[in-house]
All heavy atoms as a GROMACS GRO file, in nm:
protein
  420
    1MET      N    1  -0.255   1.490  -2.672
    1MET     CA    2  -0.124   1.549  -2.673
    1MET      C    3  -0.022   1.440  -2.707
    1MET      O    4  -0.030   1.327  -2.660
    1MET     CB    5  -0.094   1.609  -2.536
    1MET     CG    6   0.039   1.678  -2.530
    1MET     SD    7   0.089   1.747  -2.370
    1MET     CE    8  -0.059   1.783  -2.287
    2LYS      N    9   0.074   1.476  -2.788
    2LYS     CA   10   0.179   1.383  -2.827
    2LYS      C   11   0.278   1.363  -2.713
    2LYS      O   12   0.291   1.447  -2.624
    2LYS     CB   13   0.254   1.434  -2.948
    2LYS     CG   14   0.175   1.436  -3.074
    2LYS     CD   15   0.264   1.479  -3.187
    2LYS     CE   16   0.190   1.476  -3.318
    2LYS     NZ   17   0.274   1.518  -3.428
    3GLN      N   18   0.348   1.252  -2.720
    3GLN     CA   19   0.452   1.224  -2.622
    3GLN      C   20   0.579   1.299  -2.664
    3GLN      O   21   0.616   1.297  -2.781
    3GLN     CB   22   0.479   1.076  -2.617
    3GLN     CG   23   0.579   1.035  -2.514
    3GLN     CD   24   0.594   0.884  -2.510
    3GLN    OE1   25   0.526   0.813  -2.581
    3GLN    NE2   26   0.683   0.838  -2.427
    4GLY      N   27   0.644   1.364  -2.572
    4GLY     CA   28   0.764   1.441  -2.602
    4GLY      C   29   0.889   1.356  -2.604
    4GLY      O   30   0.894   1.248  -2.547
    5THR      N   31   0.991   1.408  -2.671
    5THR     CA   32   1.122   1.343  -2.676
    5THR      C   33   1.226   1.437  -2.616
    5THR      O   34   1.206   1.557  -2.608
    5THR     CB   35   1.162   1.308  -2.820
    5THR    OG1   36   1.167   1.428  -2.896
    5THR    CG2   37   1.063   1.212  -2.883
    6SER      N   38   1.337   1.381  -2.577
    6SER     CA   39   1.445   1.462  -2.522
    6SER      C   40   1.502   1.554  -2.629
    6SER      O   41   1.516   1.513  -2.744
    6SER     CB   42   1.556   1.373  -2.467
    6SER     OG   43   1.509   1.296  -2.362
    7PRO      N   44   1.537   1.677  -2.594
    7PRO     CA   45   1.593   1.769  -2.693
    7PRO      C   46   1.734   1.730  -2.734
    7PRO      O   47   1.812   1.680  -2.652
    7PRO     CB   48   1.592   1.904  -2.623
    7PRO     CG   49   1.584   1.873  -2.478
    7PRO     CD   50   1.517   1.741  -2.465
    8ASN      N   51   1.768   1.755  -2.862
    8ASN     CA   52   1.905   1.732  -2.907
    8ASN      C   53   1.989   1.856  -2.875
    8ASN      O   54   1.939   1.953  -2.816
    8ASN     CB   55   1.910   1.696  -3.056
    8ASN     CG   56   1.853   1.803  -3.145
    8ASN    OD1   57   1.860   1.921  -3.112
    8ASN    ND2   58   1.796   1.764  -3.258
    9LEU      N   59   2.115   1.856  -2.911
    9LEU     CA   60   2.207   1.963  -2.872
    9LEU      C   61   2.162   2.099  -2.925
    9LEU      O   62   2.164   2.198  -2.853
    9LEU     CB   63   2.348   1.931  -2.920
    9LEU     CG   64   2.457   2.027  -2.878
    9LEU    CD1   65   2.465   2.036  -2.726
    9LEU    CD2   66   2.591   1.986  -2.934
   10LYS      N   67   2.121   2.105  -3.050
   10LYS     CA   68   2.077   2.231  -3.110
   10LYS      C   69   1.952   2.285  -3.039
   10LYS      O   70   1.941   2.404  -3.011
   10LYS     CB   71   2.048   2.209  -3.258
   10LYS     CG   72   2.026   2.335  -3.337
   10LYS     CD   73   1.997   2.301  -3.482
   10LYS     CE   74   2.109   2.350  -3.569
   10LYS     NZ   75   2.082   2.333  -3.712
   11GLN      N   76   1.860   2.196  -3.007
   11GLN     CA   77   1.738   2.235  -2.936
   11GLN      C   78   1.770   2.278  -2.793
   11GLN      O   79   1.711   2.374  -2.743
   11GLN     CB   80   1.639   2.119  -2.935
   11GLN     CG   81   1.586   2.084  -3.072
   11GLN     CD   82   1.519   1.950  -3.078
   11GLN    OE1   83   1.538   1.865  -2.991
   11GLN    NE2   84   1.439   1.928  -3.181
   12LYS      N   85   1.866   2.210  -2.729
   12LYS     CA   86   1.905   2.248  -2.593
   12LYS      C   87   1.961   2.389  -2.590
   12LYS      O   88   1.935   2.465  -2.497
   12LYS     CB   89   2.010   2.150  -2.538
   12LYS     CG   90   1.953   2.018  -2.495
   12LYS     CD   91   2.062   1.930  -2.439
   12LYS     CE   92   2.009   1.795  -2.399
   12LYS     NZ   93   2.113   1.708  -2.345
   13LYS      N   94   2.038   2.426  -2.692
   13LYS     CA   95   2.094   2.561  -2.697
   13LYS      C   96   1.984   2.666  -2.708
   13LYS      O   97   1.991   2.771  -2.645
   13LYS     CB   98   2.192   2.572  -2.813
   13LYS     CG   99   2.321   2.497  -2.787
   13LYS     CD  100   2.419   2.514  -2.900
   13LYS     CE  101   2.547   2.437  -2.872
   13LYS     NZ  102   2.646   2.452  -2.976
   14LEU      N  103   1.880   2.638  -2.787
   14LEU     CA  104   1.767   2.732  -2.799
   14LEU      C  105   1.692   2.744  -2.666
   14LEU      O  106   1.652   2.854  -2.627
   14LEU     CB  107   1.672   2.688  -2.909
   14LEU     CG  108   1.720   2.709  -3.051
   14LEU    CD1  109   1.625   2.642  -3.150
   14LEU    CD2  110   1.732   2.856  -3.082
   15ILE      N  111   1.674   2.632  -2.597
   15ILE     CA  112   1.604   2.634  -2.468
   15ILE      C  113   1.685   2.714  -2.367
   15ILE      O  114   1.630   2.795  -2.291
   15ILE     CB  115   1.578   2.490  -2.418
   15ILE    CG1  116   1.479   2.419  -2.512
   15ILE    CG2  117   1.523   2.491  -2.276
   15ILE    CD1  118   1.466   2.270  -2.488
   16GLU      N  119   1.816   2.695  -2.365
   16GLU     CA  120   1.902   2.770  -2.274
   16GLU      C  121   1.902   2.919  -2.303
   16GLU      O  122   1.910   3.001  -2.212
   16GLU     CB  123   2.044   2.715  -2.279
   16GLU     CG  124   2.060   2.580  -2.213
   16GLU     CD  125   2.199   2.520  -2.229
   16GLU    OE1  126   2.280   2.577  -2.304
   16GLU    OE2  127   2.224   2.417  -2.167
   17GLN      N  128   1.891   2.956  -2.431
   17GLN     CA  129   1.884   3.098  -2.468
   17GLN      C  130   1.759   3.164  -2.410
   17GLN      O  131   1.759   3.284  -2.383
   17GLN     CB  132   1.885   3.114  -2.620
   17GLN     CG  133   2.018   3.090  -2.683
   17GLN     CD  134   2.012   3.100  -2.834
   17GLN    OE1  135   1.907   3.122  -2.893
   17GLN    NE2  136   2.127   3.083  -2.898
   18MET      N  137   1.653   3.085  -2.392
   18MET     CA  138   1.530   3.139  -2.334
   18MET      C  139   1.541   3.150  -2.181
   18MET      O  140   1.454   3.206  -2.117
   18MET     CB  141   1.411   3.049  -2.370
   18MET     CG  142   1.384   3.038  -2.518
   18MET     SD  143   1.341   3.195  -2.594
   18MET     CE  144   1.182   3.225  -2.522
   19GLY      N  145   1.648   3.093  -2.124
   19GLY     CA  146   1.669   3.099  -1.980
   19GLY      C  147   1.602   2.986  -1.905
   19GLY      O  148   1.580   2.995  -1.784
   20TRP      N  149   1.566   2.879  -1.975
   20TRP     CA  150   1.499   2.766  -1.913
   20TRP      C  151   1.598   2.652  -1.893
   20TRP      O  152   1.695   2.637  -1.965
   20TRP     CB  153   1.382   2.717  -1.999
   20TRP     CG  154   1.280   2.822  -2.027
   20TRP    CD1  155   1.249   2.929  -1.948
   20TRP    CD2  156   1.197   2.833  -2.142
   20TRP    NE1  157   1.150   3.004  -2.008
   20TRP    CE2  158   1.117   2.947  -2.126
   20TRP    CE3  159   1.182   2.757  -2.257
   20TRP    CZ2  160   1.023   2.986  -2.220
   20TRP    CZ3  161   1.089   2.795  -2.350
   20TRP    CH2  162   1.011   2.908  -2.332
   21ASN      N  163   1.569   2.564  -1.796
   21ASN     CA  164   1.650   2.447  -1.768
   21ASN      C  165   1.615   2.337  -1.869
   21ASN      O  166   1.499   2.296  -1.878
   21ASN     CB  167   1.625   2.398  -1.626
   21ASN     CG  168   1.717   2.287  -1.584
   21ASN    OD1  169   1.789   2.232  -1.666
   21ASN    ND2  170   1.712   2.255  -1.457
   22THR      N  171   1.712   2.287  -1.942
   22THR     CA  172   1.687   2.189  -2.047
   22THR      C  173   1.638   2.055  -1.991
   22THR      O  174   1.571   1.980  -2.062
   22THR     CB  175   1.813   2.164  -2.131
   22THR    OG1  176   1.918   2.119  -2.046
   22THR    CG2  177   1.855   2.290  -2.202
   23LYS      N  178   1.668   2.026  -1.867
   23LYS     CA  179   1.626   1.898  -1.807
   23LYS      C  180   1.476   1.895  -1.779
   23LYS      O  181   1.420   1.789  -1.756
   23LYS     CB  182   1.704   1.872  -1.678
   23LYS     CG  183   1.850   1.849  -1.702
   23LYS     CD  184   1.923   1.821  -1.574
   23LYS     CE  185   2.070   1.800  -1.602
   23LYS     NZ  186   2.145   1.771  -1.481
   24ASN      N  187   1.411   2.011  -1.779
   24ASN     CA  188   1.269   2.018  -1.748
   24ASN      C  189   1.179   2.014  -1.871
   24ASN      O  190   1.057   2.011  -1.856
   24ASN     CB  191   1.238   2.148  -1.671
   24ASN     CG  192   1.300   2.146  -1.533
   24ASN    OD1  193   1.325   2.042  -1.477
   24ASN    ND2  194   1.325   2.264  -1.480
   25TRP      N  195   1.234   2.013  -1.991
   25TRP     CA  196   1.153   2.027  -2.111
   25TRP      C  197   1.170   1.909  -2.207
   25TRP      O  198   1.279   1.856  -2.223
   25TRP     CB  199   1.189   2.156  -2.184
   25TRP     CG  200   1.155   2.276  -2.101
   25TRP    CD1  201   1.238   2.346  -2.021
   25TRP    CD2  202   1.026   2.337  -2.089
   25TRP    NE1  203   1.171   2.448  -1.959
   25TRP    CE2  204   1.039   2.445  -1.999
   25TRP    CE3  205   0.901   2.311  -2.144
   25TRP    CZ2  206   0.933   2.526  -1.964
   25TRP    CZ3  207   0.794   2.392  -2.109
   25TRP    CH2  208   0.811   2.498  -2.020
   26LEU      N  209   1.060   1.870  -2.270
   26LEU     CA  210   1.059   1.770  -2.375
   26LEU      C  211   1.012   1.836  -2.504
   26LEU      O  212   0.930   1.928  -2.501
   26LEU     CB  213   0.962   1.655  -2.340
   26LEU     CG  214   0.997   1.572  -2.218
   26LEU    CD1  215   0.880   1.480  -2.184
   26LEU    CD2  216   1.122   1.491  -2.243
   27VAL      N  217   1.060   1.788  -2.618
   27VAL     CA  218   1.021   1.844  -2.747
   27VAL      C  219   0.903   1.765  -2.801
   27VAL      O  220   0.910   1.644  -2.822
   27VAL     CB  221   1.140   1.836  -2.847
   27VAL    CG1  222   1.098   1.888  -2.983
   27VAL    CG2  223   1.258   1.914  -2.794
   28GLU      N  224   0.790   1.836  -2.822
   28GLU     CA  225   0.672   1.770  -2.881
   28GLU      C  226   0.686   1.767  -3.033
   28GLU      O  227   0.666   1.665  -3.096
   28GLU     CB  228   0.544   1.841  -2.843
   28GLU     CG  229   0.423   1.769  -2.897
   28GLU     CD  230   0.302   1.855  -2.912
   28GLU    OE1  231   0.310   1.977  -2.890
   28GLU    OE2  232   0.198   1.800  -2.949
   29ARG      N  233   0.720   1.882  -3.091
   29ARG     CA  234   0.744   1.887  -3.236
   29ARG      C  235   0.843   1.998  -3.267
   29ARG      O  236   0.852   2.097  -3.197
   29ARG     CB  237   0.615   1.901  -3.315
   29ARG     CG  238   0.549   2.033  -3.307
   29ARG     CD  239   0.422   2.038  -3.395
   29ARG     NE  240   0.344   2.154  -3.357
   29ARG     CZ  241   0.242   2.150  -3.273
   29ARG    NH1  242   0.203   2.036  -3.222
   29ARG    NH2  243   0.178   2.260  -3.241
   30ASP      N  244   0.916   1.976  -3.376
   30ASP     CA  245   1.019   2.070  -3.419
   30ASP      C  246   0.999   2.093  -3.568
   30ASP      O  247   1.028   2.006  -3.649
   30ASP     CB  248   1.157   2.012  -3.390
   30ASP     CG  249   1.268   2.110  -3.419
   30ASP    OD1  250   1.240   2.222  -3.463
   30ASP    OD2  251   1.386   2.073  -3.398
   31THR      N  252   0.946   2.209  -3.604
   31THR     CA  253   0.927   2.244  -3.744
   31THR      C  254   1.034   2.343  -3.786
   31THR      O  255   1.118   2.382  -3.705
   31THR     CB  256   0.786   2.305  -3.766
   31THR    OG1  257   0.778   2.429  -3.695
   31THR    CG2  258   0.676   2.212  -3.718
   32SER      N  259   1.029   2.385  -3.910
   32SER     CA  260   1.129   2.481  -3.957
   32SER      C  261   1.111   2.619  -3.895
   32SER      O  262   1.204   2.698  -3.891
   32SER     CB  263   1.124   2.490  -4.109
   32SER     OG  264   0.996   2.533  -4.150
   33ASN      N  265   0.990   2.649  -3.844
   33ASN     CA  266   0.963   2.782  -3.788
   33ASN      C  267   0.960   2.787  -3.637
   33ASN      O  268   0.982   2.892  -3.578
   33ASN     CB  269   0.828   2.833  -3.840
   33ASN     CG  270   0.830   2.854  -3.988
   33ASN    OD1  271   0.933   2.884  -4.047
   33ASN    ND2  272   0.716   2.836  -4.051
   34GLU      N  273   0.928   2.672  -3.572
   34GLU     CA  274   0.910   2.676  -3.428
   34GLU      C  275   0.940   2.541  -3.363
   34GLU      O  276   0.943   2.439  -3.430
   34GLU     CB  277   0.768   2.719  -3.393
   34GLU     CG  278   0.662   2.620  -3.438
   34GLU     CD  279   0.521   2.668  -3.415
   34GLU    OE1  280   0.501   2.788  -3.386
   34GLU    OE2  281   0.430   2.586  -3.427
   35ILE      N  282   0.960   2.546  -3.232
   35ILE     CA  283   0.974   2.425  -3.150
   35ILE      C  284   0.866   2.432  -3.043
   35ILE      O  285   0.852   2.534  -2.975
   35ILE     CB  286   1.112   2.417  -3.082
   35ILE    CG1  287   1.223   2.411  -3.184
   35ILE    CG2  288   1.119   2.296  -2.991
   35ILE    CD1  289   1.361   2.414  -3.123
   36VAL      N  290   0.790   2.325  -3.029
   36VAL     CA  291   0.687   2.317  -2.926
   36VAL      C  292   0.740   2.228  -2.814
   36VAL      O  293   0.780   2.114  -2.838
   36VAL     CB  294   0.555   2.260  -2.982
   36VAL    CG1  295   0.450   2.251  -2.873
   36VAL    CG2  296   0.504   2.346  -3.097
   37LEU      N  297   0.743   2.282  -2.693
   37LEU     CA  298   0.800   2.213  -2.577
   37LEU      C  299   0.691   2.181  -2.476
   37LEU      O  300   0.593   2.255  -2.462
   37LEU     CB  301   0.905   2.302  -2.510
   37LEU     CG  302   1.020   2.348  -2.598
   37LEU    CD1  303   1.101   2.453  -2.524
   37LEU    CD2  304   1.106   2.232  -2.638
   38ILE      N  305   0.712   2.072  -2.403
   38ILE     CA  306   0.622   2.031  -2.294
   38ILE      C  307   0.706   2.022  -2.167
   38ILE      O  308   0.812   1.960  -2.166
   38ILE     CB  309   0.559   1.893  -2.322
   38ILE    CG1  310   0.484   1.894  -2.454
   38ILE    CG2  311   0.467   1.852  -2.208
   38ILE    CD1  312   0.439   1.757  -2.498
   39HIS      N  313   0.656   2.083  -2.059
   39HIS     CA  314   0.727   2.076  -1.931
   39HIS      C  315   0.707   1.937  -1.872
   39HIS      O  316   0.596   1.883  -1.873
   39HIS     CB  317   0.674   2.183  -1.835
   39HIS     CG  318   0.763   2.202  -1.717
   39HIS    ND1  319   0.749   2.130  -1.602
   39HIS    CD2  320   0.868   2.285  -1.697
   39HIS    CE1  321   0.840   2.168  -1.515
   39HIS    NE2  322   0.914   2.263  -1.570
   40ARG      N  323   0.814   1.877  -1.825
   40ARG     CA  324   0.809   1.740  -1.773
   40ARG      C  325   0.716   1.725  -1.653
   40ARG      O  326   0.644   1.626  -1.642
   40ARG     CB  327   0.948   1.693  -1.731
   40ARG     CG  328   1.041   1.666  -1.845
   40ARG     CD  329   1.175   1.617  -1.791
   40ARG     NE  330   1.275   1.610  -1.895
   40ARG     CZ  331   1.311   1.498  -1.956
   40ARG    NH1  332   1.252   1.385  -1.925
   40ARG    NH2  333   1.404   1.501  -2.049
   41ALA      N  334   0.717   1.820  -1.562
   41ALA     CA  335   0.642   1.806  -1.438
   41ALA      C  336   0.498   1.856  -1.450
   41ALA      O  337   0.405   1.789  -1.404
   41ALA     CB  338   0.714   1.881  -1.327
   42THR      N  339   0.478   1.972  -1.510
   42THR     CA  340   0.346   2.034  -1.511
   42THR      C  341   0.266   2.006  -1.637
   42THR      O  342   0.144   2.018  -1.636
   42THR     CB  343   0.358   2.187  -1.495
   42THR    OG1  344   0.430   2.239  -1.606
   42THR    CG2  345   0.427   2.223  -1.366
   43GLY      N  346   0.333   1.975  -1.747
   43GLY     CA  347   0.262   1.948  -1.871
   43GLY      C  348   0.228   2.074  -1.951
   43GLY      O  349   0.161   2.065  -2.054
   44THR      N  350   0.274   2.191  -1.906
   44THR     CA  351   0.247   2.313  -1.980
   44THR      C  352   0.327   2.314  -2.110
   44THR      O  353   0.435   2.256  -2.119
   44THR     CB  354   0.282   2.438  -1.898
   44THR    OG1  355   0.420   2.429  -1.860
   44THR    CG2  356   0.196   2.450  -1.775
   45MET      N  357   0.272   2.382  -2.209
   45MET     CA  358   0.336   2.388  -2.341
   45MET      C  359   0.388   2.529  -2.366
   45MET      O  360   0.323   2.627  -2.331
   45MET     CB  361   0.237   2.350  -2.449
   45MET     CG  362   0.189   2.207  -2.439
   45MET     SD  363   0.071   2.163  -2.565
   45MET     CE  364   0.178   2.155  -2.706
   46LYS      N  365   0.504   2.537  -2.427
   46LYS     CA  366   0.567   2.664  -2.467
   46LYS      C  367   0.611   2.651  -2.611
   46LYS      O  368   0.645   2.542  -2.657
   46LYS     CB  369   0.688   2.696  -2.381
   46LYS     CG  370   0.662   2.709  -2.235
   46LYS     CD  371   0.626   2.849  -2.200
   46LYS     CE  372   0.614   2.859  -2.047
   46LYS     NZ  373   0.591   2.990  -2.002
   47VAL      N  374   0.613   2.762  -2.683
   47VAL     CA  375   0.656   2.763  -2.822
   47VAL      C  376   0.774   2.859  -2.836
   47VAL      O  377   0.769   2.972  -2.789
   47VAL     CB  378   0.540   2.808  -2.915
   47VAL    CG1  379   0.587   2.815  -3.058
   47VAL    CG2  380   0.422   2.713  -2.903
   48ILE      N  381   0.880   2.812  -2.902
   48ILE     CA  382   0.995   2.896  -2.933
   48ILE      C  383   0.995   2.917  -3.084
   48ILE      O  384   0.998   2.821  -3.161
   48ILE     CB  385   1.128   2.829  -2.891
   48ILE    CG1  386   1.133   2.806  -2.742
   48ILE    CG2  387   1.246   2.914  -2.936
   48ILE    CD1  388   1.255   2.733  -2.694
   49ASN      N  389   0.989   3.044  -3.126
   49ASN     CA  390   0.997   3.076  -3.269
   49ASN      C  391   1.142   3.081  -3.311
   49ASN      O  392   1.224   3.149  -3.250
   49ASN     CB  393   0.929   3.210  -3.298
   49ASN     CG  394   0.780   3.202  -3.282
   49ASN    OD1  395   0.720   3.100  -3.315
   49ASN    ND2  396   0.720   3.307  -3.232
   50LYS      N  397   1.176   3.010  -3.418
   50LYS     CA  398   1.313   3.008  -3.467
   50LYS      C  399   1.343   3.127  -3.556
   50LYS      O  400   1.458   3.160  -3.577
   50LYS     CB  401   1.338   2.881  -3.548
   50LYS     CG  402   1.337   2.754  -3.468
   50LYS     CD  403   1.368   2.638  -3.560
   50LYS     CE  404   1.361   2.507  -3.492
   50LYS     NZ  405   1.389   2.396  -3.586
   51THR      N  406   1.242   3.194  -3.609
   51THR     CA  407   1.262   3.302  -3.704
   51THR      C  408   1.309   3.430  -3.638
   51THR      O  409   1.358   3.520  -3.705
   51THR     CB  410   1.132   3.331  -3.780
   51THR    OG1  411   1.029   3.360  -3.688
   51THR    CG2  412   1.092   3.212  -3.866
   52ASP      N  413   1.297   3.443  -3.506
   52ASP     CA  414   1.336   3.567  -3.438
   52ASP      C  415   1.484   3.584  -3.429
   52ASP      O  416   1.565   3.507  -3.420
   52ASP     CB  417   1.276   3.571  -3.296
   52ASP     CG  418   1.126   3.585  -3.303
   52ASP    OD1  419   1.074   3.626  -3.407
   52ASP    OD2  420   1.061   3.554  -3.201
   0.00000   0.00000   0.00000
């Protein structure tokens, strides 16, 4: 698994739209179609589709 980075402002807005706390998530990868997030504490992965 790759090491995550802190989300930038645009990514934080997408995370907040999902109803999640931005302080708990790291960005593993950000493509044109999706953002893959890693939870800081548990290590679980979530995917946000940008096309929706």
